[in-house]
N, C-alpha and C positions, 0 to 999 in steps of 0.2 A: 526364134524361140528364145525367151526370157528367161530370169532364173525361176520364175515364180511356177511360169509352163513346163519348165524341163522339170520340179518338184512333184507339179503333181500328174505328171508322165510317170516320174520313177515310182512314184506311191503305187498307181494303176497297176505299173507294171512288174510290183512285188521289191523292186528292189530292196536289201535290208539298209535299212539307214545307220547304221555303225559303218559300212563299207564307205560313203561319202560323205562329204560335207561343203554346202553349198554357202558357208560363210566363213570360207578362208580357213588360216589359224594353222596349227599341226596336229590334227589329229593320229595319234599312231593306229597307221598302216591304212588308209584311206584316200580316195580318189577329192581330189579338193578344184572346186572353184574357187578363184581369189578374184576381187577387182583391187587393182592396185593403178589408183591415179587416173588414166585414161584407158588401161590399160587393162586387161583379164587376163587371169595366170590358171591353165589348167594342170596339174602333178599330181604326183604320189606321193602322199608324206607317209614318212618313217621314223621314230626315231627325232623328232626335230628337223629332218631335213626335205628338201623337197626335189624328188628324181622324175625324170620325165619331162622337165618342166617345157610347158607351149603355150607362148604369149600371142595373144588376139589384141585387135584393135576397138574390136564389136563384139556387144556380149551374144549374140546371137552365132555367132561363128565360135565361142567358146563355147558354150550350153552344146551346140550341137556336136563337138568334136567330146567334151566330157559324153553324151549320151554315147556314145560311138563305144566312148572307151567302157563305158558302163555295161552296155547290151554284149559287149563280146564276152566280158568278165564275169558279168554280175547277174546279169537279170536272165532267168532260165526261161 
């Protein structure tokens, strides 16, 4: 799965868009997918801090991980 496929899937399943960012950065209280050089990061952003940081070597693994996190916490 790539970032655009993840976005489509999240939209289809009704995930609130304010609870995640697929563009990196530090949105407040949101799950984030970020490309950092050749690696992909998934973390929870709160008050400018990364918590629960996971680093992946490819986009697919990062997207799958983020989807599973979001499904568990925010997708009903």
